[in-house]
C-alpha positions as a printed Julia matrix, in Angstrom:
106×3 Matrix{Float64}:
 63.01  140.24  114.92
 62.68  136.46  114.48
 59.26  136.92  112.87
 60.7   139.11  110.09
 63.46  136.72  108.98
 63.14  134.85  105.69
 65.03  131.97  104.13
 66.71  134.45  101.8
 68.36  136.08  104.83
 70.24  132.82  105.47
 70.98  131.61  101.94
 74.16  133.76  101.67
 75.35  132.09  104.9
 75.39  128.55  103.46
 78.65  126.77  104.34
 79.57  129.65  106.67
 80.7   129.05  110.23
 79.4   130.63  113.4
 78.5   129.75  116.96
 75.52  128.8   119.07
 75.75  130.12  122.61
 73.89  128.22  125.3
 72.16  129.97  128.23
 75.12  128.9   130.4
 77.5   130.79  128.07
 78.99  127.77  126.3
 79.93  128.48  122.65
 79.4   125.63  120.19
 80.89  125.97  116.7
 78.39  125.4   113.87
 78.23  125.53  110.09
 75.12  126.29  108.02
 74.49  123.21  105.85
 71.02  123.8   104.45
 68.24  126.4   104.24
 64.88  124.91  103.23
 61.57  126.66  102.65
 58.41  124.7   103.45
 55.47  126.31  101.59
 53.17  123.42  102.57
 53.33  124.72  106.16
 51.57  127.96  105.17
 48.03  128.41  106.51
 45.28  128.05  103.89
 44.26  131.68  104.3
 47.26  133.9   104.9
 48.27  137.48  104.28
 50.17  137.91  101.01
 53.21  139.33  102.83
 53.46  136.4   105.26
 56.8   134.64  105.06
 57.13  131.06  103.91
 58.1   128.85  106.87
 61.67  127.56  106.63
 64.31  125.65  108.51
 68.06  125.71  108.95
 70.25  122.66  109.27
 73.5   123.22  111.14
 76.39  120.9   111.87
 78.95  120.84  114.63
 81.92  118.54  115.23
 81.08  115.63  117.51
 84.08  116.74  119.59
 82.23  119.98  120.45
 80.28  120.06  123.71
 76.85  118.45  123.28
 73.79  120.68  123.16
 70.43  119.63  124.5
 67.32  120.98  122.81
 66.52  124.49  123.91
 67.02  128.2   123.49
 70.35  129.53  122.22
 71.9   132.61  120.71
 72.9   132.05  117.09
 75.84  134.08  115.78
 76.49  133.93  112.03
 78.57  136.43  110.07
 77.24  139.6   111.68
 73.79  138.16  112.35
 73.09  137.58  116.04
 69.75  136.07  117.06
 68.75  135.44  120.65
 66.13  132.99  121.93
 66.32  130.66  118.94
 65.01  127.17  119.72
 67.51  124.56  118.54
 66.83  120.82  118.26
 69.48  118.16  117.81
 68.42  115.72  115.09
 69.6   112.28  114.04
 71.85  112.46  110.96
 71.04  110.43  107.86
 74.67  109.36  107.63
 76.72  109.0   110.8
 79.98  108.42  108.92
 80.77  112.16  108.74
 81.16  112.41  112.55
 79.05  115.55  112.86
 76.26  116.55  115.22
 73.23  117.91  113.34
 70.89  120.63  114.59
 67.7   122.15  113.22
 66.06  125.53  113.72
 62.5   126.0   112.4
 61.03  129.41  111.59
 57.22  129.2   111.23
């Protein structure tokens, strides 16, 4: 299922809250902050129906349990995705007291 998702599937979820569930069963609250397509990541020769690679940026309160990079289940407004690789990234501005995470769909 992950290979059929497109950025447009997540755009309606901007600013919506959900959870990431770790393999140990820990639920971490998240909010969708950004959905970004990256057409430059497309192979030179690709099938016309191939999706444009994209990424999601998620935030979580710093008070939430920390998440190390790895596989999670992402639950957003009726959309539940398992085995999504999540990476914690360094925020551009640390004054908002949020943890930032990225999920890339190639």
